[in-house]
C-alpha positions in Angstrom: -34.5 3.1 -73.5 -35.9 6.2 -71.9 -39.6 6.5 -72.3 -41.1 9.9 -72.9 -43.3 11.1 -70.0 -46.9 11.0 -70.9 -49.1 14.0 -70.4 -52.5 13.1 -69.4 -55.4 15.6 -69.5 -55.9 16.6 -65.9 -52.3 16.0 -64.9 -49.7 18.7 -64.4 -48.4 20.4 -66.5 -51.4 21.9 -68.1 -55.0 22.7 -67.1 -57.6 20.1 -66.3 -61.3 20.5 -66.5 -61.5 21.7 -62.9 -59.1 24.6 -63.7 -61.1 25.6 -66.8 -64.3 25.5 -64.8 -62.8 27.6 -62.0 -61.6 30.2 -64.5 -65.0 30.2 -66.3 -67.0 30.5 -63.1 -65.0 33.4 -61.8 -65.1 35.3 -65.1 -68.8 34.9 -65.3 -69.2 36.0 -61.7 -67.2 39.2 -62.3 -69.2 39.8 -65.5 -72.5 39.4 -63.6 -71.4 41.9 -61.0 -70.6 44.4 -63.7 -73.9 43.8 -65.5 -76.0 44.1 -62.3 -74.4 47.4 -61.4 -74.0 49.1 -64.8 -76.9 47.8 -66.8 -79.5 46.9 -64.3 -78.6 49.2 -61.4 -79.0 46.4 -58.9 -76.3 47.5 -56.5 -77.7 45.9 -53.4 -78.4 42.7 -55.2 -74.8 42.6 -56.5 -73.6 43.0 -52.9 -75.9 40.3 -51.8 -74.6 38.0 -54.5 -71.0 38.6 -53.2 -72.1 37.7 -49.7 -74.0 34.6 -51.0 -70.8 33.5 -52.8 -69.2 32.9 -49.4 -71.8 30.3 -48.5 -69.1 27.7 -47.8 -68.1 29.8 -44.8 -71.2 28.6 -43.0 -71.2 25.1 -44.5 -69.4 23.8 -41.4 -70.2 23.3 -37.8 -71.4 26.5 -36.1 -68.3 26.7 -33.9 -66.3 27.4 -37.0 -68.5 30.1 -38.3 -66.9 33.1 -36.6 -63.3 32.0 -37.5 -64.3 31.4 -41.1 -66.1 34.8 -41.4 -63.0 36.6 -40.0 -60.7 34.6 -42.4 -62.9 35.6 -45.4 -63.5 39.3 -44.5 -60.8 40.6 -46.8 -62.3 38.9 -49.8 -65.7 40.4 -48.9 -64.2 43.8 -48.5 -62.6 43.6 -52.0 -65.9 42.4 -53.5 -68.1 45.1 -51.9 -65.5 47.8 -52.6 -65.5 46.8 -56.3 -69.2 47.1 -56.5 -69.0 50.6 -55.0 -66.3 51.6 -57.3 -68.1 50.3 -60.4 -71.2 52.1 -59.4 -69.2 55.4 -58.8 -67.2 55.1 -62.0 -67.7 58.2 -64.2 -67.0 56.3 -67.5 -67.7 52.9 -68.9 -64.0 52.1 -69.4 -63.3 52.7 -65.7 -66.1 50.4 -64.7 -64.7 47.7 -66.9 -61.2 48.3 -65.4 -62.6 47.7 -61.9 -64.3 44.5 -63.2 -61.1 43.3 -64.8 -59.1 44.0 -61.5 -61.8 42.0 -59.6 -61.5 39.1 -62.0 -57.7 39.2 -61.6 -58.2 39.2 -57.8 -60.4 36.1 -58.0 -58.2 34.2 -60.4 -54.6 35.2 -59.6 -54.1 37.0 -56.3 -56.7 35.6 -53.9 -55.7 31.9 -54.3 -52.0 32.5 -53.5 -50.5 31.6 -50.1 -46.9 33.0 -50.4 -46.1 35.5 -47.6 -45.5 38.3 -50.0 -48.7 37.7 -52.0 -50.7 37.3 -48.8 -49.3 40.7 -47.8 -50.4 42.0 -51.3 -53.9 40.7 -50.6 -54.1 42.5 -47.3 -52.7 45.7 -48.9 -55.0 45.7 -51.9 -58.1 44.9 -49.8 -57.3 47.7 -47.3 -56.5 50.2 -50.1 -59.5 49.4 -52.2 -61.8 49.5 -49.1 -60.6 52.9 -48.1 -61.0 54.3 -51.6 -64.5 53.0 -51.7 -65.5 54.4 -48.3 -64.3 57.9 -49.3 -66.2 57.6 -52.6 -69.5 57.5 -50.7 -70.6 61.0 -49.7 -73.2 59.5 -47.2 -70.4 57.8 -45.3 -68.0 60.8 -45.4 -70.7 63.0 -44.0 -71.4 60.5 -41.2 -68.1 60.3 -39.2 -69.2 57.5 -36.9 -70.3 55.2 -39.7 -67.2 56.0 -41.7 -64.9 55.3 -38.8 -66.7 52.0 -38.1 -66.2 51.0 -41.8 -62.5 52.1 -41.7 -62.0 50.1 -38.5 -63.5 46.9 -40.0 -61.4 47.2 -43.2 -58.1 47.9 -41.4 -58.6 45.2 -38.8 -59.6 42.7 -41.5 -56.5 43.5 -43.5 -54.2 43.4 -40.5 -55.6 40.1 -39.4 -55.2 38.6 -42.9 -51.5 39.8 -43.0 -50.5 38.7 -39.5 -52.2 35.3 -39.4 -50.1 34.1 -42.4 -46.9 34.5 -40.3 -48.3 32.5 -37.4 -48.1 35.6 -35.3 -49.2 34.6 -31.7 -50.4 38.2 -31.0 -52.1 38.8 -34.3 -55.4 39.7 -32.6 -53.9 42.4 -30.4 -51.7 43.7 -33.2 -54.7 43.8 -35.6 -56.8 45.7 -33.0 -54.0 48.2 -32.4 -53.5 48.8 -36.1 -57.3 49.2 -36.6 -57.4 51.8 -33.7 -54.5 53.8 -35.2 -56.0 53.8 -38.7 -59.4 54.7 -37.4 -58.0 57.6 -35.3 -56.2 58.9 -38.4 -59.4 58.5 -40.4 -61.4 60.5 -37.8 -58.9 63.4 -38.3 -58.9 63.0 -42.1 -62.6 63.3 -42.3 -62.1 67.0 -41.4 -59.5 67.4 -44.1 -61.0 65.4 -47.0 -58.6 65.6 -49.9 -58.5 63.6 -53.2 -56.0 62.8 -55.8 -57.4 62.7 -59.3 -55.9 59.8 -61.3 -57.5 59.7 -64.7 -61.2 59.6 -63.7 -60.6 58.0 -60.3 -60.8 60.1 -57.1 -58.3 58.5 -54.6 -58.6 59.8 -51.1 -55.3 61.3 -49.7 -56.0 59.3 -46.5 -56.0 56.0 -48.4 -52.6 56.9 -49.9 -51.1 57.9 -46.5 -52.3 54.6 -44.9 -51.0 52.7 -48.0 -47.5 54.2 -47.6 -47.4 53.5 -43.9 -48.7 50.0 -44.4 -46.1 49.1 -47.1 -43.2 50.4 -44.9 -44.4 48.7 -41.7 -45.3 45.5 -43.5 -41.9 45.3 -45.1 -40.1 45.8 -41.8 -42.3 43.2 -40.1 -41.7 40.7 -43.0 -37.9 41.1 -42.6 -38.2 40.6 -38.8 -40.2 37.4 -39.2 -37.7 36.1 -41.8 -34.7 36.9 -39.5 -33.3 39.4 -42.1 -34.0 42.6 -40.2 -31.1 44.9 -40.3 -30.5 48.7 -39.7 -30.4 49.1 -43.5 -33.8 47.6 -44.0 -35.3 49.8 -41.3 -33.6 53.0 -42.6 -34.6 52.2 -46.2 -38.2 51.8 -45.4 -38.4 54.7 -43.0 -36.7 57.1 -45.5 -39.1 55.8 -48.2 -42.1 56.4 -46.1 -41.0 59.8 -44.8 -40.1 61.1 -48.3 -43.5 60.1 -49.7 -45.4 61.4 -46.8 -43.5 64.7 -47.0 -44.5 65.1 -50.7 -48.1 64.2 -49.8 -48.3 66.7 -47.0 -46.6 69.6 -48.8 -48.7 69.2 -52.0 -52.1 68.7 -50.4 -54.5 71.7 -50.1 -55.5 71.9 -46.5 -58.8 73.4 -45.6 -60.5 72.3 -42.4 -64.1 71.3 -42.4 -64.9 71.0 -38.6 
């Protein structure tokens, strides 16, 4: 006779106590970040808490510290950017939305290792970081600091993306991408434009970089998976050119040199 398979608590399928604890801790952590920023106005303490949450990065031999810090930069970017966006939110529902998105990052997107989802991690971290940078007037009015922040965000995102493909030249490619994005950011600081989506001010620069990133990332993914064809290149280029044309023609350009 066939015996029915037993389902033990802690055995797949189903959650075990570790899964429940992981979910609970991350939800509480996101809620604490929200409370610190919105109710207690402890923005710097919230950023410090995010940095302290990465204590395991240094819980190894010192020779692994730098690689671990680089590997976890995109997570730090998302965390600090979320704090900035919650603090800058003009309504309570928007602050709650950023908190929910951060909890979703911690629970669903961050742990994933599939190539497409790792690309989504890099894309979201870069996009969120650039939105947050342009939400801070003190940074926008300080071009050198803003460019340094943009360089760090873009290099972190590129490194996160390339390293998942075992790209032997990921360091050089990440630095090249960071240089290009920073140069575009330097120019964009003289033509600061925003799109208003509900109560969110999204910098036009962040949208442009997001479009280029999505197109270039899709082509690179096809190349690494040996599925790169002329159709894939043309499709992505036409998609990017069409969106960029709409962005350029609908933006109000007024130089602030």
